[in-house]
Each structure stands twice: as C-alpha cells, then as structure tokens.
C-alpha positions in Angstrom: 62.3 80.5 170.3 60.6 82.6 172.7 61.8 86.0 174.1 60.3 88.6 176.4 62.2 92.1 177.1 62.3 93.6 180.5 59.7 96.2 179.6 57.0 93.6 178.6 57.8 92.0 181.8 57.5 94.4 184.0 54.2 95.5 182.1 52.5 92.2 182.7 53.3 91.6 185.9 52.0 94.8 186.9 48.6 94.2 185.2 49.0 91.1 186.7 49.2 91.9 190.1 46.9 95.0 190.1 44.1 92.3 188.9 45.1 89.3 190.7 45.4 87.3 188.0 47.0 84.1 188.4 46.5 82.8 184.6 49.1 81.8 182.5 49.5 84.6 179.6 48.9 83.1 175.8 49.7 84.4 172.4 47.5 84.0 169.4 47.6 84.1 165.7 44.4 86.3 165.0 44.1 86.8 161.6 41.9 90.2 160.5 41.7 93.3 158.2 45.1 94.2 159.2 46.5 90.7 158.2 47.8 88.2 160.7 49.4 89.3 163.9 50.8 87.8 167.0 48.5 89.3 170.4 48.4 88.0 174.1 45.4 87.2 175.8 44.7 85.5 179.5 43.9 81.9 179.1 44.5 78.3 180.3 46.9 75.8 179.5 46.0 73.3 176.4 47.5 69.8 175.9 50.5 70.0 174.1 51.0 73.8 174.5 54.4 74.9 174.2 55.6 76.5 177.9 58.0 79.4 178.0 58.1 80.4 181.8 59.6 84.2 182.2 60.2 84.5 186.0 57.0 84.4 187.3 55.1 84.6 184.2 54.2 81.8 182.2 53.8 82.3 178.1 51.8 79.3 175.8 52.2 78.9 172.3 50.5 76.4 170.3 53.1 73.9 168.5 51.7 75.2 165.0 52.1 79.0 166.1 55.2 78.3 166.8 55.7 76.5 163.2 54.1 79.8 161.6 56.3 82.0 163.4 59.6 81.3 164.2 60.7 83.0 166.8 58.4 85.0 169.1 59.4 88.6 171.1 57.2 90.5 173.0 58.0 93.9 174.2 56.4 96.8 175.6 56.4 99.9 173.7 55.7 103.6 175.3 52.9 105.1 173.8 54.3 108.5 171.0 52.7 111.2 170.1 50.9 112.4 166.7 50.4 110.3 163.5 46.9 108.5 162.6 47.1 106.4 165.9 49.2 103.3 164.4 52.3 103.9 166.7 50.4 104.6 169.6 52.1 102.1 172.7 51.0 98.7 174.0 52.7 95.6 173.2 54.4 94.4 170.6 54.5 90.7 169.1 56.2 90.4 166.6 57.8 86.6 164.6 60.7 85.7 163.0 59.2 85.0 160.1 56.6 87.3 157.9 52.9 86.3 159.0 50.6 86.7 156.1 47.0 86.8 155.2 44.4 88.9 155.7 44.2 92.5 154.7 40.6 94.4 153.3 43.3 97.0 151.8 42.4 100.4 153.8 44.5 99.4 157.0 47.8 100.1 158.7 49.4 96.8 157.2 48.7 98.4 153.6 49.9 101.8 154.7 46.9 103.5 153.9 46.7 105.6 157.3 50.1 107.4 156.5 52.0 105.3 158.5 
C-alpha cells in the first residue's frame, strides 16, 4: 500500500538531519494547473491518519487520499540535463491509480512543454 525507495529514504533522512526536523512526512494530494499531484510535506499526525514507518521515518496519509490513489510509491530521482525542465530531479510520488483533475492546457501534463 505504501513503498519508499532506498534513494528516497536516504534523501529524506539527510534533509531531516541537516534541518534538525523530527516531524512526520505527509503525502498530500494537490490539484493544480498541471492536474492532480502527490507531494510531500512536513506535518503533524491527525486523527484517522494511516501511518507508515520506513526505518525511523514516519509517513502520514489521509485514508481518503489512499482511496483515490491506491498504492503510493515515493522515490528520489537525480536531476538529468537538458530538456524543458520537466525531467528535473527530486522526489517522485506516484500512485497505482491515475489521478485526475486540474489542467489548464499549458503544462507538462498536457505535453505542451515538449516532454
């Protein structure tokens, strides 16, 4: 239901240690111009949260988000050179189910940037 790659765990642990942060990581479903996306944010635990522990890192997901996404996978991708910027590095949070919503017609989700 929830998977985190070793690369993501190392990057998250590095960030948390450097910034002396102990807060859990929340997976949030955001709806924007490029459509629906899963993102990571620091947050406290709320009633009803599903809790996933990977090593000493705690991840939180609202049950309603899990219903829409199915299995969530968190990865960290190193930056690649070239392109329009859509292939940059960073955290990649994906779901087994296709997310819908948003879309203004001029984003990487629509292919208009050449990706």
